[in-house]
PDB file with one MODEL, atoms N, CA, C and O in Angstrom:
MODEL        1
ATOM      1  N   UNK A   1     -27.823  33.584 -21.702  1.00  0.00           N
ATOM      2  CA  UNK A   1     -26.375  33.596 -21.501  1.00  0.00           C
ATOM      3  C   UNK A   1     -25.991  32.787 -20.269  1.00  0.00           C
ATOM      4  O   UNK A   1     -24.930  32.164 -20.235  1.00  0.00           O
ATOM      5  N   UNK A   2     -26.848  32.798 -19.265  1.00  0.00           N
ATOM      6  CA  UNK A   2     -26.556  32.061 -18.041  1.00  0.00           C
ATOM      7  C   UNK A   2     -26.553  30.563 -18.273  1.00  0.00           C
ATOM      8  O   UNK A   2     -25.835  29.832 -17.590  1.00  0.00           O
ATOM      9  N   UNK A   3     -27.349  30.092 -19.234  1.00  0.00           N
ATOM     10  CA  UNK A   3     -27.404  28.662 -19.519  1.00  0.00           C
ATOM     11  C   UNK A   3     -26.096  28.185 -20.143  1.00  0.00           C
ATOM     12  O   UNK A   3     -25.652  27.065 -19.889  1.00  0.00           O
ATOM     13  N   UNK A   4     -25.482  29.042 -20.961  1.00  0.00           N
ATOM     14  CA  UNK A   4     -24.213  28.680 -21.605  1.00  0.00           C
ATOM     15  C   UNK A   4     -23.108  28.566 -20.558  1.00  0.00           C
ATOM     16  O   UNK A   4     -22.308  27.631 -20.589  1.00  0.00           O
ATOM     17  N   UNK A   5     -23.069  29.515 -19.640  1.00  0.00           N
ATOM     18  CA  UNK A   5     -22.052  29.491 -18.576  1.00  0.00           C
ATOM     19  C   UNK A   5     -22.255  28.271 -17.690  1.00  0.00           C
ATOM     20  O   UNK A   5     -21.282  27.624 -17.302  1.00  0.00           O
ATOM     21  N   UNK A   6     -23.492  27.950 -17.368  1.00  0.00           N
ATOM     22  CA  UNK A   6     -23.790  26.780 -16.557  1.00  0.00           C
ATOM     23  C   UNK A   6     -23.363  25.492 -17.265  1.00  0.00           C
ATOM     24  O   UNK A   6     -22.830  24.577 -16.638  1.00  0.00           O
ATOM     25  N   UNK A   7     -23.601  25.433 -18.556  1.00  0.00           N
ATOM     26  CA  UNK A   7     -23.220  24.252 -19.337  1.00  0.00           C
ATOM     27  C   UNK A   7     -21.701  24.103 -19.375  1.00  0.00           C
ATOM     28  O   UNK A   7     -21.190  22.993 -19.223  1.00  0.00           O
ATOM     29  N   UNK A   8     -20.981  25.189 -19.573  1.00  0.00           N
ATOM     30  CA  UNK A   8     -19.514  25.141 -19.606  1.00  0.00           C
ATOM     31  C   UNK A   8     -18.974  24.746 -18.236  1.00  0.00           C
ATOM     32  O   UNK A   8     -18.028  23.963 -18.147  1.00  0.00           O
ATOM     33  N   UNK A   9     -19.557  25.272 -17.181  1.00  0.00           N
ATOM     34  CA  UNK A   9     -19.114  24.935 -15.823  1.00  0.00           C
ATOM     35  C   UNK A   9     -19.347  23.455 -15.533  1.00  0.00           C
ATOM     36  O   UNK A   9     -18.485  22.800 -14.948  1.00  0.00           O
ATOM     37  N   UNK A  10     -20.478  22.931 -15.928  1.00  0.00           N
ATOM     38  CA  UNK A  10     -20.763  21.510 -15.733  1.00  0.00           C
ATOM     39  C   UNK A  10     -19.792  20.651 -16.527  1.00  0.00           C
ATOM     40  O   UNK A  10     -19.347  19.609 -16.046  1.00  0.00           O
ATOM     41  N   UNK A  11     -19.463  21.077 -17.730  1.00  0.00           N
ATOM     42  CA  UNK A  11     -18.511  20.353 -18.559  1.00  0.00           C
ATOM     43  C   UNK A  11     -17.143  20.308 -17.893  1.00  0.00           C
ATOM     44  O   UNK A  11     -16.500  19.259 -17.870  1.00  0.00           O
ATOM     45  N   UNK A  12     -16.699  21.427 -17.356  1.00  0.00           N
ATOM     46  CA  UNK A  12     -15.393  21.477 -16.673  1.00  0.00           C
ATOM     47  C   UNK A  12     -15.402  20.602 -15.424  1.00  0.00           C
ATOM     48  O   UNK A  12     -14.415  19.920 -15.149  1.00  0.00           O
ATOM     49  N   UNK A  13     -16.491  20.606 -14.666  1.00  0.00           N
ATOM     50  CA  UNK A  13     -16.577  19.756 -13.479  1.00  0.00           C
ATOM     51  C   UNK A  13     -16.540  18.278 -13.855  1.00  0.00           C
ATOM     52  O   UNK A  13     -15.919  17.473 -13.162  1.00  0.00           O
ATOM     53  N   UNK A  14     -17.201  17.927 -14.943  1.00  0.00           N
ATOM     54  CA  UNK A  14     -17.212  16.531 -15.390  1.00  0.00           C
ATOM     55  C   UNK A  14     -15.821  16.099 -15.823  1.00  0.00           C
ATOM     56  O   UNK A  14     -15.381  15.003 -15.476  1.00  0.00           O
ATOM     57  N   UNK A  15     -15.129  16.929 -16.566  1.00  0.00           N
ATOM     58  CA  UNK A  15     -13.763  16.606 -16.999  1.00  0.00           C
ATOM     59  C   UNK A  15     -12.850  16.458 -15.788  1.00  0.00           C
ATOM     60  O   UNK A  15     -12.021  15.549 -15.748  1.00  0.00           O
ATOM     61  N   UNK A  16     -12.991  17.334 -14.808  1.00  0.00           N
ATOM     62  CA  UNK A  16     -12.190  17.239 -13.583  1.00  0.00           C
ATOM     63  C   UNK A  16     -12.463  15.953 -12.823  1.00  0.00           C
ATOM     64  O   UNK A  16     -11.540  15.323 -12.309  1.00  0.00           O
ATOM     65  N   UNK A  17     -13.729  15.563 -12.752  1.00  0.00           N
ATOM     66  CA  UNK A  17     -14.085  14.315 -12.066  1.00  0.00           C
ATOM     67  C   UNK A  17     -13.505  13.097 -12.785  1.00  0.00           C
ATOM     68  O   UNK A  17     -13.028  12.160 -12.144  1.00  0.00           O
ATOM     69  N   UNK A  18     -13.547  13.116 -14.098  1.00  0.00           N
ATOM     70  CA  UNK A  18     -12.985  12.002 -14.874  1.00  0.00           C
ATOM     71  C   UNK A  18     -11.480  11.912 -14.656  1.00  0.00           C
ATOM     72  O   UNK A  18     -10.950  10.820 -14.451  1.00  0.00           O
ATOM     73  N   UNK A  19     -10.795  13.030 -14.697  1.00  0.00           N
ATOM     74  CA  UNK A  19      -9.345  13.027 -14.483  1.00  0.00           C
ATOM     75  C   UNK A  19      -8.991  12.524 -13.088  1.00  0.00           C
ATOM     76  O   UNK A  19      -8.038  11.762 -12.930  1.00  0.00           O
ATOM     77  N   UNK A  20      -9.743  12.939 -12.085  1.00  0.00           N
ATOM     78  CA  UNK A  20      -9.471  12.475 -10.716  1.00  0.00           C
ATOM     79  C   UNK A  20      -9.726  10.975 -10.585  1.00  0.00           C
ATOM     80  O   UNK A  20      -8.992  10.286  -9.876  1.00  0.00           O
ATOM     81  N   UNK A  21     -10.750  10.464 -11.255  1.00  0.00           N
ATOM     82  CA  UNK A  21     -11.025   9.031 -11.212  1.00  0.00           C
ATOM     83  C   UNK A  21      -9.897   8.243 -11.876  1.00  0.00           C
ATOM     84  O   UNK A  21      -9.515   7.178 -11.390  1.00  0.00           O
ATOM     85  N   UNK A  22      -9.367   8.755 -12.973  1.00  0.00           N
ATOM     86  CA  UNK A  22      -8.248   8.082 -13.651  1.00  0.00           C
ATOM     87  C   UNK A  22      -7.019   8.061 -12.756  1.00  0.00           C
ATOM     88  O   UNK A  22      -6.355   7.032 -12.635  1.00  0.00           O
ATOM     89  N   UNK A  23      -6.713   9.198 -12.127  1.00  0.00           N
ATOM     90  CA  UNK A  23      -5.547   9.275 -11.237  1.00  0.00           C
ATOM     91  C   UNK A  23      -5.729   8.350 -10.044  1.00  0.00           C
ATOM     92  O   UNK A  23      -4.779   7.687  -9.628  1.00  0.00           O
ATOM     93  N   UNK A  24      -6.931   8.293  -9.488  1.00  0.00           N
ATOM     94  CA  UNK A  24      -7.209   7.411  -8.361  1.00  0.00           C
ATOM     95  C   UNK A  24      -7.028   5.949  -8.758  1.00  0.00           C
ATOM     96  O   UNK A  24      -6.489   5.161  -7.981  1.00  0.00           O
ATOM     97  N   UNK A  25      -7.470   5.581  -9.951  1.00  0.00           N
ATOM     98  CA  UNK A  25      -7.302   4.214 -10.442  1.00  0.00           C
ATOM     99  C   UNK A  25      -5.839   3.849 -10.619  1.00  0.00           C
ATOM    100  O   UNK A  25      -5.420   2.754 -10.244  1.00  0.00           O
ATOM    101  N   UNK A  26      -5.062   4.758 -11.188  1.00  0.00           N
ATOM    102  CA  UNK A  26      -3.631   4.508 -11.367  1.00  0.00           C
ATOM    103  C   UNK A  26      -2.939   4.349 -10.022  1.00  0.00           C
ATOM    104  O   UNK A  26      -2.092   3.470  -9.862  1.00  0.00           O
ATOM    105  N   UNK A  27      -3.289   5.187  -9.056  1.00  0.00           N
ATOM    106  CA  UNK A  27      -2.684   5.093  -7.725  1.00  0.00           C
ATOM    107  C   UNK A  27      -3.034   3.765  -7.057  1.00  0.00           C
ATOM    108  O   UNK A  27      -2.186   3.164  -6.396  1.00  0.00           O
ATOM    109  N   UNK A  28      -4.259   3.307  -7.220  1.00  0.00           N
ATOM    110  CA  UNK A  28      -4.665   2.024  -6.625  1.00  0.00           C
ATOM    111  C   UNK A  28      -3.896   0.859  -7.238  1.00  0.00           C
ATOM    112  O   UNK A  28      -3.480  -0.056  -6.528  1.00  0.00           O
ATOM    113  N   UNK A  29      -3.708   0.892  -8.549  1.00  0.00           N
ATOM    114  CA  UNK A  29      -2.954  -0.169  -9.221  1.00  0.00           C
ATOM    115  C   UNK A  29      -1.503  -0.167  -8.749  1.00  0.00           C
ATOM    116  O   UNK A  29      -0.942  -1.226  -8.469  1.00  0.00           O
ATOM    117  N   UNK A  30      -0.894   1.010  -8.660  1.00  0.00           N
ATOM    118  CA  UNK A  30       0.494   1.096  -8.196  1.00  0.00           C
ATOM    119  C   UNK A  30       0.630   0.608  -6.761  1.00  0.00           C
ATOM    120  O   UNK A  30       1.599  -0.075  -6.426  1.00  0.00           O
ATOM    121  N   UNK A  31      -0.326   0.950  -5.918  1.00  0.00           N
ATOM    122  CA  UNK A  31      -0.286   0.506  -4.526  1.00  0.00           C
ATOM    123  C   UNK A  31      -0.382  -1.014  -4.440  1.00  0.00           C
ATOM    124  O   UNK A  31       0.318  -1.631  -3.638  1.00  0.00           O
ATOM    125  N   UNK A  32      -1.229  -1.616  -5.245  1.00  0.00           N
ATOM    126  CA  UNK A  32      -1.369  -3.075  -5.245  1.00  0.00           C
ATOM    127  C   UNK A  32      -0.085  -3.742  -5.733  1.00  0.00           C
ATOM    128  O   UNK A  32       0.328  -4.761  -5.179  1.00  0.00           O
ATOM    129  N   UNK A  33       0.546  -3.187  -6.754  1.00  0.00           N
ATOM    130  CA  UNK A  33       1.790  -3.766  -7.276  1.00  0.00           C
ATOM    131  C   UNK A  33       2.898  -3.673  -6.239  1.00  0.00           C
ATOM    132  O   UNK A  33       3.618  -4.647  -6.018  1.00  0.00           O
ATOM    133  N   UNK A  34       3.047  -2.514  -5.599  1.00  0.00           N
ATOM    134  CA  UNK A  34       4.102  -2.340  -4.597  1.00  0.00           C
ATOM    135  C   UNK A  34       3.863  -3.251  -3.399  1.00  0.00           C
ATOM    136  O   UNK A  34       4.808  -3.833  -2.866  1.00  0.00           O
ATOM    137  N   UNK A  35       2.632  -3.377  -2.979  1.00  0.00           N
ATOM    138  CA  UNK A  35       2.310  -4.271  -1.864  1.00  0.00           C
ATOM    139  C   UNK A  35       2.626  -5.719  -2.216  1.00  0.00           C
ATOM    140  O   UNK A  35       3.135  -6.462  -1.377  1.00  0.00           O
ATOM    141  N   UNK A  36       2.333  -6.124  -3.439  1.00  0.00           N
ATOM    142  CA  UNK A  36       2.645  -7.480  -3.884  1.00  0.00           C
ATOM    143  C   UNK A  36       4.143  -7.739  -3.911  1.00  0.00           C
ATOM    144  O   UNK A  36       4.596  -8.810  -3.506  1.00  0.00           O
ATOM    145  N   UNK A  37       4.914  -6.767  -4.385  1.00  0.00           N
ATOM    146  CA  UNK A  37       6.370  -6.919  -4.431  1.00  0.00           C
ATOM    147  C   UNK A  37       6.931  -7.015  -3.016  1.00  0.00           C
ATOM    148  O   UNK A  37       7.806  -7.840  -2.758  1.00  0.00           O
ATOM    149  N   UNK A  38       6.444  -6.190  -2.104  1.00  0.00           N
ATOM    150  CA  UNK A  38       6.915  -6.235  -0.720  1.00  0.00           C
ATOM    151  C   UNK A  38       6.595  -7.583  -0.082  1.00  0.00           C
ATOM    152  O   UNK A  38       7.435  -8.146   0.620  1.00  0.00           O
ATOM    153  N   UNK A  39       5.408  -8.103  -0.313  1.00  0.00           N
ATOM    154  CA  UNK A  39       5.039  -9.414   0.229  1.00  0.00           C
ATOM    155  C   UNK A  39       5.919 -10.516  -0.350  1.00  0.00           C
ATOM    156  O   UNK A  39       6.321 -11.433   0.365  1.00  0.00           O
ATOM    157  N   UNK A  40       6.216 -10.427  -1.634  1.00  0.00           N
ATOM    158  CA  UNK A  40       7.074 -11.416  -2.273  1.00  0.00           C
ATOM    159  C   UNK A  40       8.457 -11.432  -1.634  1.00  0.00           C
ATOM    160  O   UNK A  40       8.991 -12.501  -1.341  1.00  0.00           O
ATOM    161  N   UNK A  41       9.042 -10.253  -1.413  1.00  0.00           N
ATOM    162  CA  UNK A  41      10.367 -10.205  -0.798  1.00  0.00           C
ATOM    163  C   UNK A  41      10.329 -10.692   0.642  1.00  0.00           C
ATOM    164  O   UNK A  41      11.284 -11.321   1.099  1.00  0.00           O
ATOM    165  N   UNK A  42       9.252 -10.420   1.367  1.00  0.00           N
ATOM    166  CA  UNK A  42       9.137 -10.927   2.734  1.00  0.00           C
ATOM    167  C   UNK A  42       9.097 -12.443   2.746  1.00  0.00           C
ATOM    168  O   UNK A  42       9.683 -13.070   3.628  1.00  0.00           O
ATOM    169  N   UNK A  43       8.410 -13.047   1.772  1.00  0.00           N
ATOM    170  CA  UNK A  43       8.362 -14.506   1.679  1.00  0.00           C
ATOM    171  C   UNK A  43       9.743 -15.065   1.361  1.00  0.00           C
ATOM    172  O   UNK A  43      10.165 -16.053   1.962  1.00  0.00           O
ATOM    173  N   UNK A  44      10.449 -14.442   0.424  1.00  0.00           N
ATOM    174  CA  UNK A  44      11.790 -14.903   0.054  1.00  0.00           C
ATOM    175  C   UNK A  44      12.733 -14.820   1.250  1.00  0.00           C
ATOM    176  O   UNK A  44      13.478 -15.766   1.506  1.00  0.00           O
ATOM    177  N   UNK A  45      12.719 -13.717   1.981  1.00  0.00           N
ATOM    178  CA  UNK A  45      13.599 -13.554   3.135  1.00  0.00           C
ATOM    179  C   UNK A  45      13.261 -14.568   4.210  1.00  0.00           C
ATOM    180  O   UNK A  45      14.156 -15.154   4.818  1.00  0.00           O
ATOM    181  N   UNK A  46      11.985 -14.778   4.446  1.00  0.00           N
ATOM    182  CA  UNK A  46      11.574 -15.757   5.450  1.00  0.00           C
ATOM    183  C   UNK A  46      12.015 -17.158   5.049  1.00  0.00           C
ATOM    184  O   UNK A  46      12.420 -17.949   5.901  1.00  0.00           O
ATOM    185  N   UNK A  47      11.938 -17.470   3.762  1.00  0.00           N
ATOM    186  CA  UNK A  47      12.339 -18.790   3.288  1.00  0.00           C
ATOM    187  C   UNK A  47      13.851 -18.974   3.408  1.00  0.00           C
ATOM    188  O   UNK A  47      14.309 -20.047   3.801  1.00  0.00           O
ATOM    189  N   UNK A  48      14.625 -17.954   3.078  1.00  0.00           N
ATOM    190  CA  UNK A  48      16.080 -18.058   3.145  1.00  0.00           C
ATOM    191  C   UNK A  48      16.584 -18.180   4.578  1.00  0.00           C
ATOM    192  O   UNK A  48      17.610 -18.813   4.827  1.00  0.00           O
ATOM    193  N   UNK A  49      15.867 -17.577   5.512  1.00  0.00           N
ATOM    194  CA  UNK A  49      16.306 -17.625   6.912  1.00  0.00           C
ATOM    195  C   UNK A  49      15.557 -18.689   7.693  1.00  0.00           C
ATOM    196  O   UNK A  49      15.668 -18.741   8.918  1.00  0.00           O
ATOM    197  N   UNK A  50      14.804 -19.532   7.022  1.00  0.00           N
ATOM    198  CA  UNK A  50      13.999 -20.588   7.648  1.00  0.00           C
ATOM    199  C   UNK A  50      13.047 -20.028   8.698  1.00  0.00           C
ATOM    200  O   UNK A  50      12.723 -20.712   9.669  1.00  0.00           O
ATOM    201  N   UNK A  51      12.607 -18.822   8.515  1.00  0.00           N
ATOM    202  CA  UNK A  51      11.661 -18.204   9.436  1.00  0.00           C
ATOM    203  C   UNK A  51      12.260 -17.816  10.764  1.00  0.00           C
ATOM    204  O   UNK A  51      11.527 -17.522  11.709  1.00  0.00           O
ATOM    205  N   UNK A  52      13.603 -17.810  10.861  1.00  0.00           N
ATOM    206  CA  UNK A  52      14.261 -17.530  12.132  1.00  0.00           C
ATOM    207  C   UNK A  52      14.939 -16.165  12.137  1.00  0.00           C
ATOM    208  O   UNK A  52      15.820 -15.926  12.963  1.00  0.00           O
ATOM    209  N   UNK A  53      14.564 -15.295  11.267  1.00  0.00           N
ATOM    210  CA  UNK A  53      15.184 -13.980  11.222  1.00  0.00           C
ATOM    211  C   UNK A  53      14.887 -13.221  12.500  1.00  0.00           C
ATOM    212  O   UNK A  53      13.731 -13.111  12.909  1.00  0.00           O
ATOM    213  N   UNK A  54      15.906 -12.709  13.118  1.00  0.00           N
ATOM    214  CA  UNK A  54      15.743 -11.911  14.323  1.00  0.00           C
ATOM    215  C   UNK A  54      15.809 -12.701  15.619  1.00  0.00           C
ATOM    216  O   UNK A  54      15.796 -12.096  16.691  1.00  0.00           O
ATOM    217  N   UNK A  55      15.880 -14.017  15.569  1.00  0.00           N
ATOM    218  CA  UNK A  55      15.984 -14.803  16.795  1.00  0.00           C
ATOM    219  C   UNK A  55      17.431 -14.864  17.254  1.00  0.00           C
ATOM    220  O   UNK A  55      18.359 -14.811  16.447  1.00  0.00           O
ATOM    221  N   UNK A  56      17.607 -14.977  18.572  1.00  0.00           N
ATOM    222  CA  UNK A  56      18.953 -15.090  19.112  1.00  0.00           C
ATOM    223  C   UNK A  56      19.400 -16.538  19.080  1.00  0.00           C
ATOM    224  O   UNK A  56      18.606 -17.452  19.304  1.00  0.00           O
ATOM    225  N   UNK A  57      20.672 -16.738  18.799  1.00  0.00           N
ATOM    226  CA  UNK A  57      21.248 -18.078  18.842  1.00  0.00           C
ATOM    227  C   UNK A  57      21.826 -18.318  20.216  1.00  0.00           C
ATOM    228  O   UNK A  57      22.223 -17.383  20.911  1.00  0.00           O
ATOM    229  N   UNK A  58      21.870 -19.542  20.592  1.00  0.00           N
ATOM    230  CA  UNK A  58      22.460 -19.882  21.875  1.00  0.00           C
ATOM    231  C   UNK A  58      21.454 -20.617  22.727  1.00  0.00           C
ATOM    232  O   UNK A  58      20.246 -20.562  22.494  1.00  0.00           O
ATOM    233  N   UNK A  59      21.985 -21.313  23.728  1.00  0.00           N
ATOM    234  CA  UNK A  59      21.124 -22.135  24.556  1.00  0.00           C
ATOM    235  C   UNK A  59      20.828 -21.530  25.901  1.00  0.00           C
ATOM    236  O   UNK A  59      20.451 -22.246  26.828  1.00  0.00           O
ATOM    237  N   UNK A  60      20.988 -20.226  26.034  1.00  0.00           N
ATOM    238  CA  UNK A  60      20.730 -19.588  27.320  1.00  0.00           C
ATOM    239  C   UNK A  60      19.271 -19.693  27.710  1.00  0.00           C
ATOM    240  O   UNK A  60      18.383 -19.669  26.859  1.00  0.00           O
ATOM    241  N   UNK A  61      19.032 -19.809  29.010  1.00  0.00           N
ATOM    242  CA  UNK A  61      17.656 -19.871  29.483  1.00  0.00           C
ATOM    243  C   UNK A  61      17.281 -18.551  30.101  1.00  0.00           C
ATOM    244  O   UNK A  61      18.127 -17.822  30.618  1.00  0.00           O
ATOM    245  N   UNK A  62      16.039 -18.262  30.043  1.00  0.00           N
ATOM    246  CA  UNK A  62      15.524 -17.028  30.611  1.00  0.00           C
ATOM    247  C   UNK A  62      14.730 -17.379  31.862  1.00  0.00           C
ATOM    248  O   UNK A  62      13.733 -18.099  31.799  1.00  0.00           O
ATOM    249  N   UNK A  63      15.179 -16.870  32.981  1.00  0.00           N
ATOM    250  CA  UNK A  63      14.472 -17.167  34.226  1.00  0.00           C
ATOM    251  C   UNK A  63      13.869 -15.897  34.785  1.00  0.00           C
ATOM    252  O   UNK A  63      14.411 -14.802  34.629  1.00  0.00           O
ATOM    253  N   UNK A  64      12.754 -16.066  35.428  1.00  0.00           N
ATOM    254  CA  UNK A  64      12.115 -14.934  36.093  1.00  0.00           C
ATOM    255  C   UNK A  64      12.011 -15.269  37.582  1.00  0.00           C
ATOM    256  O   UNK A  64      11.822 -16.425  37.958  1.00  0.00           O
ATOM    257  N   UNK A  65      12.132 -14.270  38.395  1.00  0.00           N
ATOM    258  CA  UNK A  65      12.034 -14.500  39.823  1.00  0.00           C
ATOM    259  C   UNK A  65      10.796 -13.784  40.341  1.00  0.00           C
ATOM    260  O   UNK A  65      10.476 -12.668  39.934  1.00  0.00           O
ATOM    261  N   UNK A  66      10.120 -14.456  41.244  1.00  0.00           N
ATOM    262  CA  UNK A  66       8.937 -13.855  41.843  1.00  0.00           C
ATOM    263  C   UNK A  66       9.312 -13.312  43.206  1.00  0.00           C
ATOM    264  O   UNK A  66      10.084 -13.919  43.949  1.00  0.00           O
ATOM    265  N   UNK A  67       8.769 -12.196  43.508  1.00  0.00           N
ATOM    266  CA  UNK A  67       9.074 -11.579  44.805  1.00  0.00           C
ATOM    267  C   UNK A  67       7.954 -11.793  45.765  1.00  0.00           C
ATOM    268  O   UNK A  67       8.028 -11.346  46.909  1.00  0.00           O
TER     269      UNK A  67
ENDMDL
END
C-alpha cells in the first residue's frame, strides 16, 4: 500500500513541476515582449526629440568658483 501512495505522490509532484515550468516560461516570454516594447518607445521618443529630451534651452553658462 505504501508503494501506491508513493507513486501517487511522485505523480502529483511531477505534475506540479510541469505546471510551474509552463508558468515560468510564459512569464519569461511576457517579460521579453514588454521589455522590447519599452525599448521601442524609448527609441521613438529619442528620435522625435533628437536625443535632447530633458536638456535645458538657452545659452546660459555655468561657472564655478574656487575658494
